[in-house]
N, C-alpha and C positions, 0 to 999 in steps of 0.2 A: 811810780811813786812809792813802790814798796821795797825800795832798796834798803839794805841794812848797813847801818853805821856801826861797825864793830868798835866798842869802847872796852878794850881788854883791861881787866883789873890786874891780870898776871902776865898775859902774853900779848904782844902787839907787833904787827908787821912794820908799821910805819915809825913807831917810836920805841924801838927796842932799848935804846940807851936810857930812856926816861923811866923805865920800870925799875922800881927798887924792890929787891928781894925781901926787904924788911916788911913790905906790904903784903907778902904772900899769906893766904889764908887757906887752911885745909879744905879740900873738896869744893872750892869755888874757883871756877876756871875763867869764865869770860861773860860779859854781858853785851848784848846787842840791842840797839834801839832803831825803831823805824823812823826814817827821816820824816819830819813834818808832824810827828805825833809824840805823845809821851809813852807809847808802848815800849816795854823793855822785855827782852827774852834772854834767858841764860843758856849758855852752851853747857854740855857736860864735860867732865874731866876727859872722857875719851875723846871728845872733839878737841880739847885743848891739847891732849897728847899728840894728835895728828898734826896740829899746827906747830907744836914744838919741834916735830921732826923736820919740819921745813926751816926752822931757825934753831939748829942744834945748840948754839951757844947759850940759849936761855932756858934754864929749867922751868918746868911748868908749875909744879906745886908740890907741897908736902902732902902726906896723906895721913889723916887721923883715924883711929878706930871707929867703927860704925856704932850708932846708938839705936835705941828703939824708936818707934814711930813718933812718940811724943817729943823725945829729944831731938829727933831729926827735923821736926817742925821749926825748932829754934835755929838749927844749923843753916837752913834754907831761907831764913828771915821771914817765915810765915808767923810772925809774932802774934797778930791778932787771932789767927786760927788756934794757935797754941794756947793763948789766954782763954778763949771761949771753950776750948776743950777742958781746960781746968775747972772753969766755974760751972760747966754743965754736967760735971761728974763723968766726963768721957775719958778723963786722963788715966784712970786706973785701968780702963779696958785697953787702951793703946800702949800702955807701958807693960802690960802682962803678956802672957803667952798667946800665941795665935799667928795668923798670917793675914795681914790686911793690905789693901790698897787704899791710900787716902788721896783723894783729889782736893788738895788744900788751897783755898783762895789765898791769893797774896794780900798784903796789907792794902795795896791799891785797890783790889777788888772789893774789899769791905767798905772802903771809902766811897766806892761808886754806887753802892747799894742805897736805896731810898732811906732817908733819915728815919722816917716813921717806922718803916718796916724793920730797920736794924734795931731801933730802940724797943720795938715790940718783941723781937727775938731775945734781946739781952735781958729785958725785964722779966721774961717768962722762962728763965733758965732751966727749970725743971722739966719742961715739956717741949716747947717749940724749938729752942736752940739745940737741945739734944737731938731731936728728930731731924733738924736741919743738917746738923753735922753727920749724923748717920747716913743721910741720903748722899753724902759726898764720899761714901766708903763702900768698898766691896769686901766680902769675907774670904778673899784669896789674893795671892800676890800676882799682879799683872804689870808687866813691864810694857813699854810702848811698842815693842815688837809683837806683843800679844794683842794689842788693841787694833783689831782688823776693821777695815772700813765696813760700816753697816752693822757692826756688833752691838747687841744690846746685853748690858751687864746688869745683873740683879744687884740692886743696892741693899744696904743694911736697914733700910727703912721700908718696911712692909713689901720687900722685894720689888718696889717699883723700879722701872728701868732707867738705866743710864745709857744714852744713845751716843755711840762712839762713831767718829768719822776719821779716817786716816787718808789723807790726800796724797797725790803723787808727788807734791813738793816737799813731803816729809812733815807737814803740819798735822797734828793730832788735836782733835777736839772731843769734848765731852759735853753733850747738851749745848753745843756750839761755843763752849768756853775753851780757849786754847791753852794747852799745856805749854807753859813758858819755861818750866825747869823740871825735866822729867827724870825718871829712873834714879831717884835718891834712895839708895838701898838702906834698909834698916834691919835690925836684928829680928823683928817680927813683921816684916812687910817691906812696902816701898811707898815712897811719897812722890806725887807729881804736883807741882805748884801750877795752878790755873789762874786766868786773868779775871774771872769774875765768880760771883756766888751763883750757884745754880739752884733752880727750884724744881720741884717734882713736876713731872709731865703725865698728864692723863687725858688730854683732849686730842681729837683728830683735827685736821684742817677743816672738815665740815663743821665740827663743833664750834671752832673759833669764828668762822664766817657767820654762823647763825646767831651768835650772842654778841658779836662786836658792833656797837652802835655806829661806828665809822665805816662799816662794810655792808650796809643794808642794800645799797644798789648793787653791789657785787653779788650779794645773795640773790636778788631778783634775777640777775643775769644767769647765775648758776642754775637756778631753778628752771628758767625758761630754756636753757640749753639741754636739760636732761642729764647733766653730769654731777649733780649734787651727790648722789650715792657713791660715785667713784672717789670723791674727796674724803669719804668716810672709811674706805677700805684700806687695808694694810698696803704699804708701799714706801718708796723713798722718793719723795717729791719736794721740789722747791716752788712755792707760789709767790709771784710778785703781784701782790694784791692791791688794785687801785681803790683808793678811798672814794667816799662819796663826792668829795670835792673834785677829785680827778674826773669822775664822769660828768660832773656839772660843766667841765670845761668844754665838752663836746657840743656841737650844735644839736638842737633839739630834733631836727629832722634826721640827723645822722643816727642818734640814739634810737629814735623811733624805727628807722629802717633796720637797724641791728636787731631790735627786739622782735621784729616781724619775720626774721629769717633764722630758723634754728640752726641750720648748717653754718651760717656766718657766726652765730653766737658760739658754737662750739669751737670754730677756728680762733675766735677772739680769746676765749678762755684758755685753750691749749697753748696759745702763743705766750701766755703768761706763766706757763709751768714748765719745769725741767723734770726729767726722769731721774733725778739724783738730788741728794741733799747738799746744798752749797751754803754752808755757813759763811758769814762775812769774813771770819778770820782765815778761812781757807782760800779766799779769792785773791788771786794776784792781779795785778794790773793788766787789762786788756785781754782777759780770757774770753774765749767764744764758746758758747754752749748752744747745742741744738734743743729747740723747744718740742713740746709734744705735738705742735702744729706742724713741724717739719722744717721750719726755717730757723736761722741762727739769731741770737742776740749776743751782744758783748757786755760782759760784766767787768767792771773795774773798780778802782778805789781812788778817791781823791781825799787825801789825808785819812781821816777817820770815817769818812762817808763813802757810800757805795754809789757807783754810777751805772746807769743802764744805757747802752748805745751811746756812751759819752756824755749823758746828761745826769746831773746830780738830782736824783728825784726820790731817793729812798728816805722816808720819814722815820720809820722804826724798823729795826732789823732784828733778825734771830728770834722770832717767836717760835719756839720749838714745840712741836706736836709729836704724837706717837707715830705718825706716818710722814714726817718731813718737817720743813721749816717754812715760816712765812716772813716776807719782807713787805712792809707797807710802802707804797709808792703814790706820788701825787699826780701822775699823768697815766692815761690810758695807752698802752702799747697797742698800736693798731697794725695788724699783720696785713700784708698785701691781699691775702685771701679773703679778708673781710672788707676790702675797699671796692668802690665802683671804678670802673675802668679809667675814668678821667682823674680819679684820685690817685692813680699809680704814677702820674707824672710828677717829676721832681724838678728842682730848680734848673738842672742842666737842660731840660726841655721846656722851659717856661715860655719861650717865644712861640713854639708850636702850640702850647696850651692857650696862650693868649689869642693866637690868630684863629684857632679853632673856635673859640668862644665868640670872638668879634665877628667872624664871618657866619655865625649862626649854625655852624655845624654840630657843635655840642647840644644846643637846644633841640635840634631835630633828631637826636639819638633817643630811641624809646627806652623808657626806664626798665622794662622787663626784657628787652632784647639784649643780645650779646654781640660784642664788638672786639676788634683788634686794632690797636693803634700802632702805626709805623712811624714813630715819632723821630724826625731829624733832630740832631743836637743844635743848640743855640748858634754855634759857629756857622752852620749852614745858611742861616738867613742873613746874608750879607746885604749891603745897601742896594746892590743890583737886584737881588731877589725881592727885597721889600719895595722896590720901585715898580714892580710888575702890577698891571691893572688888577684890581681887587677881584673882579669877576673871573679873570684867568687864574689868579692865585688860588681862589676858592676851588676851581677845577682841579688844580694840582694837589691841593690838600685833601680833596675827596678821594684821590688815589692812594692816600695814606691811611684810610680807615676801612677795614674790611667788615663784611656783613655778618661775620660769625667769629666765635672765639677759637683762635688757633694758637696754641702754646708752642714753645720752642721745640719740645719734643715731638710735636705732630708734624713739623715741617719735613718734606722729602723732596728729593730731586724730580723735577718734571711736574710738580704739583702746581695747579692753577688756582689762585685766590681771587674771589670776586670782591670788588670794592663797592661802597655804597652808591657809587656812580654807575654801577653795572659793568665796569671794565674788569678784565682778568689780568692778574699779574702772575709771572712765572717764577718758580723757585729753583734755584740752582744750589746744589750742596757740593762743596769742595773739601779737600782734606783739612783745611784750617779755617774755613769760612763758610757761612751760610748767607746767601744773597738772594735778594728779591729784585728782579729786573736789574737795573744798573747799580743798585745800592746794597751794600753788605751790612749785616747786623754787627753792632758792638756789644760788648758785655753789659749785661744789665736787664735782661728780659724778665718780666714779672707776669704773675697770674693774679687777677682779681676776682671778685665774686661774679661779675658778669662780663668778663673780658680779659684780654692779655695786652701786654705792652712789649714792643721790641723797639730798641733804639737803632737809628739808622745813620750812616756815615754822611750820606748825601741825599738831596732831593731825588725822588724817583721819577724817571721818564719812561712811562710804559710805551711799548712798541705800538706804532700806529699803521706802518706800511712795511713792505718787503724791502729787502736789500736793493732790489732793482730800482724801485721808485725812489728810495733815498739817494742813491748814486745819481739817478737821472735828474732829480730835483736839485741836487747840489750843484751840478754844472761843472765841476772840476774833474770828472772822471769819464770824459767823452772817449778818450783813446782806449781806456780799459774796457768800457762797455762795447766799443767797436770790435776789440780783440775778442771779447767773450762771444760776441755774435758770430764772428768769422770762425771761431773754434767750435761753434755749436754748443756753448756752455751757458748761454743766456738763461735757459730754464733753471739752472742751479741758483740763480739770483732770484728767481720768481716762485719756485716751488716751495711747498711746505717742508720744514726740516729745522734742524738746530745746527748751524754752522758758525764758525768764527772766520772772519774775512779780514785780512790785512790788505786793504784796497790801495793800490798805488794811484796817486793823482796823476794828471796830465804831465806835470813837470817831471814825473819819474821816467817818462819816455822821451825826454829831450834828447835829440840827435839820433834816436833809433830809427833806422829805415824800416818801412812797413812791407817790404817785399816778402812773400811767402810767409805771411803772418800765422798760417795754420800750424806752423812749427812751434808756435808759442803755447800750444795747448797744455804741455806738461808744465811749463813755467807758470802758467795761469793757475793750474790746479795746485801748485806749491803754495799759493797765497790762501788756500782754504784749509780749515781743520774741521774735523767732525765733532761737534759739541759746542756749547756756548761757554766761552772763557772770557770773563770780564776782569778788569784790572784788579779789583778788590778780592777776586777769588784766586788769584795767583799767589803762591808762597813767596814771600818777600826775602830778598837777599840770596836766593838760589836760582839756578837756571831751570825753568820749567820746559820740558820737552813735549811739544804738541805735534802729534803725527799729522802731516798734511795729507790731503786727498791724492797728491802725487806720490806719496810713499815716504819721503824724507821727513825728518824732524825739523820743526820750526823751534828755535832756541829763544824763549821768551824770559826776560829778566825784569823783575818788578822791584825797584829799590829807590828810596828817597823821592817817593811820589811820582816816579818817572817809569815809563814802560819802554823797554827796547826789544826789538825782535831782530836776531842775528846781528846784534850790536848797533842796529839802526833805530834811532829814537822815533817813537810814535808820538806825533804832535797832538793828535786828538784821538781819544779812545772811548769805548763804551757807548757807541751810537747804536741803540737798541732797534732791531728790526723784528717783524713778526716771525721770521725764519732764522733768527740768529743775532749776532752782534758784529758791528763793523769797527775796525781800528783803521784810521787813515795813516798812510805812510807816504813819503816823498821819494822813495827809492824802490826800484824793482827789486824783488827778493829772488835769490838763486840758492839751490842747495849748497850747504855749507862749504863743500870742498872746492867750489867753483869760483872763479873771479867774478865780482859784480861790477858792472859798468855799463856804459851805453855805446859800446862798439857795434859794428855791423852784426846784426843778429844771425845772418847766414854763416858768417865766419865763426861766430860764437857757437852755433848749434853743431858745427863739426867737432868741437871740442866737447860738447855735451852728449855726444851720441851714446855713450855708455850709461848715461843717466835717463835719457829720454827714450820713450817708445813712441815714435812718430806715427801717428795713424792718419793715413791719407783718407780725406773725405771722399765718399763715394756719392756721386751726383746721378741719381736714378732718373732716367727718362725713357720714353718709348725707343726701341731700337730703330736706328736710322737705316732705311732701305734705299739703295741707289739702283734705280732701274735704267737699263740700256736696251733699247730696242734696235735690232738690226734686221733689215729686210733683205733676204737673199732669194733671188728668183731661181727656179729650177727645182729639181728634186731635193727633198729634205736629206740632209746628211747628218751623220753623227760624228762629232769630233771630240776625242778624249785627250786631254792633256795631263800628263803626270809629271810633277816636279818633285825631285828627290834632294833633300838636304842632308848630307852625311858629314861625318867627321866630328871633330871636337866641338863642344857647345861654344857658340860665340855670342857676343853682345853687339847688336847692330842698333845704331842710332840714326834715325832719319829725321831731318828737320826740313819741313817744307813751308815756305812762306808765300803766301798769295796776297799781294797788296795791290792797292789801286782800285779804280772803278770796276765794277762788274763787267765781264767781257763775255763775248759769244765766240766759241771756237768751232769751226767747221773743219771736218777731216773727210776727204773723198778718197776712197780706195778702189782701184780698178783691178779686177780679176779677169784674167785672159780666159778665153773659151767662149761659151755663149755670153754675149754681152750682158753684163749685169752691172747695176749701179748700187753701191752700198753708201748709204750716208748715215754718219753718226753725229749727232748734235749733242753737245755738252753745254749746259747752261749753269753757270755759278752765279747765284743772286745773294743779295744781302750786303751788310756793312763789311768793308774790308776787315779781315781777321788775321791773327797770327796763330797758327796751329802748330803746336809742337808734339810730335809723336815719338815716343821711345819704345821700342820693341826689344824685349830682352828674352833670349832663348837660352835657358839653362837646363842642366841635368843631362840625362843620357841622350845620345844622339837619336833623332826621331825623324820620321818621314812625314812630309806634308803632301797630301795629294789633292789636287784641284781637278775636278771632273766637269766638263762643260758639255751639255747635251742639246743638240738642236734637232727636234723631230716634229713630225705630224703637221696637219693643216691647222690653221693658217700658216703661211710661211713667215711666222714671227717667232724669233728666238728671244726669250727673256732670261737674262742672267742677273740673279739676285745675289748680293754678297753682304751678309750681315756682320757688321763690326760691333762686337760687344766686349766687355771686360771692365777693368777698373782704371780710370784715368782721373787726372786732376780736373780736366774740363772735358766738354763734349768734343769728339773727334769724328769729322766727316771724311770718309775715303771715297774717292771717285776713280773710275776706270777711264784712263786716258785713251786707250786703243785696244783692239783685240789682240790677243796673244798670238 
């Protein structure tokens, strides 16, 4: 709203052909006017010269010899000031020798002055008018480049100060009056035309508050806050001072609560103050300033009125003091730090606010206790959510209120937050997101006097059970659970920890044969990642690499509210478990370089050998001992049998299949000599089984020796052979006959 419409008297960008050189006047280059107002500001010849460089065909102006200060007042059209200088006997001084700076009010500036005040000045020309004009002067030459921000210039009226502000946008003010036509050089000084008549300043901000009848309530607040003395100390402050009517707009209980808390009062007052002088003329539209309280307010302009946070509330502006400036406002600016936690809620969380009130949760919150609200946005409360039974909805919302005040800066990864229902919520910190359980925070966290507010993307669903219980209860993951059990990995689903699981449903295994399922151990581990990664915590638009427990990376992409893992869409995600989070998938996942499909896994595993480390399960049981009793009549004998296997290592595979009903085999062996009878009976009992034994002999050639000893009384020989080692299943080895 503060855009400038340049109405060039001599130079124009848009209407060059319409400018007549006959209208050229010496030392007057251009005039600019603020859109929507009557404010007009002059450029300097130097500015015009720069503009002419851009339009070389149009000369800027002729130049006349400079005059003294009095004569220059006429050149810059400050006719009223020139006239008053004459009748007040100031003319002789500013026509004579010396070096002066004259901040000369424009004709419009005199017209803005209160009629009675102006009449009093003019009628008492010998004293008041002369003193008033002297206060607009300094006894040395000061161009705008010399007028630094915060400078105090001694005036020629009792050395009372002139308070200079030089803003970054180039605007220069003196006692908040804007220089509209500066640096008009005279033989005995310089003239700056200003847009208002200025008055002497002698009061501090404290002095003004104490004597202004419209600020008595503010004075009470300042006294109760203990900050009154601060407002009387030197400084550069801007105070947006609420009037008595502004405080009257507050509910009586709110004002009473404020007055009872000194810390809150200090926050309230500091929120109305800036640590710099911001005159209305120096403020451009939409400027943001940090208050002494620490949070920002936006100051702008609407025509000739000031706005605060977009609201036109300034009743009177630019009350200049020795330590700053005061603007009177008709509303109290309430900082978050002075609000109760429920007052932090804004229209974007109005549904949550209404539901908390209707369900009695806000009434149950103690006045002196501290809380944190985890408030979902209005869009979260769909028709489906609002149709939930109110008792159940109350339980859900209880999970969105914490028992203590936790600000955004106090959240950390792994933190556990207790709700008013006694449940605990987990905090997860990611590179670009902060999440609590399955819901992530959106921008807009606030801190109040007795609590904090965080805005949430979704309703939170705290974990109740483990991954194992969730998958079991779901009923669509029977094959996956069976494979996890076969692979000895079920405890991974039950034990404490923080895991991310991409759980394949039963349909992911369609057509897959279940032979030798132990070989799937590595593939199953590829579906797990260490750490909890929910959808909202993933960086959007880029591939997130999650290292699986198998060792290879899972490539997860979150874009357009959809999650894909290894290019496979995740239809359901963020199912929270006490030991992690589950994302459901309908396709089995394989390391990225390998083909994904439902072919025979045994054939597939041959191609996966370089990626998998197949660990054979060891089934530990008591060693199996086969006893054979042979009765030999006669003297005991000792028989030694040595078997030597030499040569290159070989691989021998023996497959022995015993099928059918259990049988009894009797073998009778007759040894000549003294008649003896040897009976060997072998009994095989139990269900018919298929036993596969593979014996691999590798490495350097070795000798295997078997020694059999028969000795002593009684004439019973026991041969015990213990078969031990690592096999896929139990293996029973029986001796068919004596060697």
